[in-house]
C-alpha positions in Angstrom: 0.0 0.0 0.0 1.4 3.4 -1.0 2.1 5.8 1.9 0.6 8.9 0.5 -1.7 10.3 3.3 -0.1 12.8 5.6 -1.1 13.9 9.1 0.0 17.3 10.5 -0.8 18.3 14.0 0.4 20.9 16.5 1.1 19.8 20.1 2.8 21.4 23.1 6.6 21.1 22.7 7.0 19.6 26.2 4.3 17.0 25.5 6.1 16.0 22.3 9.5 15.8 23.9 8.2 13.8 26.9 6.4 11.4 24.7 9.4 11.0 22.4 11.5 10.1 25.4 9.1 7.3 26.3 8.8 6.1 22.7 12.6 6.0 22.4 12.8 3.8 25.5 10.3 1.5 23.8 12.4 1.5 20.6 9.8 3.1 18.3 9.5 6.4 16.6 6.7 8.9 16.9 5.6 8.0 13.4 5.5 4.3 14.3 3.6 5.0 17.4 1.0 7.0 15.5 0.7 4.2 12.9 0.2 1.7 15.8 -2.5 3.9 17.3 -4.3 4.3 14.0 -4.1 0.5 13.3 -5.6 -0.2 16.7 -8.4 2.4 16.1 -9.2 0.6 12.9 -9.0 -2.9 14.4 -11.2 -2.0 17.5 -13.4 0.4 15.6 -12.8 3.0 18.4 -10.1 4.2 20.7 -7.8 1.4 22.0 -8.2 2.5 25.6 -11.0 3.6 27.9 -11.6 7.4 28.1 -13.1 8.2 31.4 -13.1 11.1 33.9 -11.4 9.7 37.1 -13.4 9.7 40.3 -12.2 11.7 43.4 -10.4 8.7 45.0 -8.5 8.0 41.8 -7.6 11.7 41.4 -6.3 11.9 44.9 -4.3 8.7 44.5 -2.8 10.0 41.3 -1.9 13.3 42.9 -0.4 11.6 45.9 1.7 9.3 43.7 3.0 12.3 41.7 4.0 14.0 44.9 5.5 10.9 46.5 2.9 10.7 49.3 1.2 7.7 50.9 3.4 5.2 48.9 4.2 1.7 50.0 7.2 -0.4 49.1 7.7 -4.1 49.5 10.8 -6.3 49.5 9.1 -9.0 47.5 6.0 -9.9 45.5 5.0 -12.3 48.3 5.2 -9.6 50.9 3.0 -7.4 48.6 0.3 -10.1 48.3 0.4 -10.8 52.1 -0.4 -7.1 52.8 -3.1 -6.8 50.1 -6.7 -6.8 51.5 -8.7 -10.0 50.7 
């Protein structure tokens, strides 16, 4: 299939740079990531992930994690599972 369609978009420079750092660690380019995303949209006939507004508890947990608050660490996976509520 000939590659003749072009997508042009404007994004925040920091967003682009941060995303490219992640993609580089994954070993893929921005172009490859966009192709992957579009392939998944076509395959799933929709977005390849849930789009939801997080509830208050999730928002607080996300904020705490970003600020390094209320975090737990474990020495092993077994210790983690022992401390998880049933």
